[in-house]
N, C-alpha and C positions, 0 to 999 in steps of 0.2 A: 420813627415812632418809638415811644417808650411803653412797653406792653406789660400790664400787671397780670400775673398768673392767678386765675380764679380757681381755688382748690375747694371751696365750700359749696357754692351754689351750682345748680345745674341749669344749663340753657335749654337742652333738649335731650330726649331719650329716644331710642329706637322704637318706632311705632307711633311717635308723636308728630309734631309739626316741624321738626328740625330741618327736614329736606324740602319744606314748602316755602315758597316766597309769599308769606302771609304776614299780616301785621302782628299777629299773636307770636310769631316766631321772633321778630325783632323786639317786641315788647319785653320778652322774657330776659333779654340781655341788658335792659336799660339801667337797672339799679347798679349792677357791677360796673358798667361803663361810666356812669355818672360818678361813682365813687372813685374810679381811676382818675377821672378828670379833676375832681376835687383835690386829689393828692398831687396834682401837677403832672400826671402821666397822660397817656393818650387814649388807651382803650384796654379792654380785658381780653385775656386769652382763655378760651373755654376748653375744658377737658371732657372726656367721655362721662356719661351720666351714671354708669354702673360701678366703675373702678376708680375713677378720677386719676387715671394714669396716662391716658393717651390723648394726644392733641386732636382737637376737633377743628375749631376755627376762631377767628376774632369775632367781635360783635359786628356782623354784617359783611365780613370779608373772609375769604379763604386764605390759607397760610401755606407757605413753601419754606423749605430749609435746604441749604446747600451743605451736603455731608460728603466728605471725601471728594469734593469737586463735582458731585452729581446732584441733580435736583430730586427732592422728595416732597410729597404732599400727602396728607391723610387720605386714605381710600374712602370712597363714599360708603357709609354704613347704615343709611336710613335715618341718620340724625344730623348729617352734614348737608348744608345747602349745596346742590350741584350748580355752582355759579357758571354763568356763560363765559365770564372772563377767565375763570379757572380752566374751563374746557378749551378755550382758545389758546391759553398759554401751554397746555399740554401738547397741542398740535404744533404750535409755533416753536416751542423749545426743542422738540424732536427735529423739526425741519432745520433748526440752527445748529444741530449736532450735539445737543446736550443729552446725556443719559437721564431718563425720566422714570421715576418710580412712584407708584401709587400704593401705599401700604399703611399699616398701623405704625404710628411713630410715638414712642413713649417719651414723656416729658423728661424722665431721667436720662435717656439717651441724648436728648438735645442739650440739657444742662451740662452733662459730662462732656459732650462734644464741644460746647462753647469754651469750657475751661481748658480742654486739651488742644483746641484748635481744629479738631476734626469737623466741627460745625462752624464754617467760616462766615456764613451769611444767612439771613432770614428776611422774608418779605411777605406782604399780604397783597391780595388783589381783589378788585370789585369794580362794579360799573362806574362808580364815582371816583374811587381812588385810582383806578387803572392798575398800577403796580406801585406799592408804597413800601420803602425800605424800613426795616426794624433795626433800631440802634441797640436796644437792650431789653432783656426780660427782667421783671422785678417781682420778687416774692412779697407776700403780704407783710412780712416783718422788715421789709426794706432792703434785703439782700439783692444785689444787682448782678446780672450776668451780661456783660458787654460783648457784643459781637466784634470780632477783630476786623471785619470787612463790612462796609456799608455801601449799598447802592452800586455794586459793580455788575453782578449778574442781573440784578433787578433793573438797572439802568439799560442794559443791553436789551432785555425783553421789552421794557416799556417803550424804548425808542423804536424798536422793530415793529411793535404793535401799532404805535402811533403813525409810523411811516406807511403801514398798510392801510390804516384808516384814512390817511390823507390821500393816498392813491385812489381809494374808492371814492372819496369826495370829488376828486378831479374827474374821474370817469363819469360820475353822475352829472357833474356840471357840464362836461363836454358832450355827453349824450352819445358818444361813440368811442372807439379805440380798439386796437388789435388785441389788447390783453383781456377784453371782455369775453365771457363765455356764459352759457346758461347751464344751471344744474337741472336735476330731474323735476323740479317744481317750476321751471321756467324763469328762475331768478338768476341774474347775472352775478358773477363773483370774481374776486381778485385771485390770481393764480398762485396761491400758497396753499398747498394741499398736505394732508396727513391723514392718519386714521384716528377717528374719535372713538375712544373706548366706551364712552357713554352711549353713543349711537351705534357702535360696532360696525362702522362702514367708513370707507374712504370718503372724505368730504372736506369742504372749506367751511370753517366755522366762524361766525360773527361777521365775516367780511363780505357777506352776500349783499348784493345791490338790488333792491326791488325794482321791477321794470313796469309794474302797472298797479 
């Protein structure tokens, strides 16, 4: 994806609808995203509403950066959508051995990191996109910041997530299997576990198989 940095408009502010999966949340991002497409790019990258300094998300997708070989994603601040795919990747990445950080990430840090090589890869995630690699960031004046690496960590996470989903599909189709187990709500789940910081407990996220 070619992502246009949106420095002027505001998608959401703390106390608004930014963390809600509501039509008004997505509608706020349409103009900037449509403008990006008209310029031959893919989507807009939104910054925080108060300082316009910190990464929030893409239009409808959460964002991750690989900095010094470790995964970083903006912490939930009340204006960022707490995506289920995002939460799943947090658990999955840790289970695969990646160092995972949720924190405020400044745009300047990312751009300087791309130029120095410290930021080697970026990608977005969402229900439809799953895990989508970012090739470059683009300023409004046309300046481009090209990532040196594309779809390496992203591909690893995407294929791992899809493999789990396929395993769940097979379990559901078979109706039985030694790898099935029930969680506290009586739902069966695929045995990939971790700790969800969003829910603050050990659990399997997204990979649960309804039994009834």
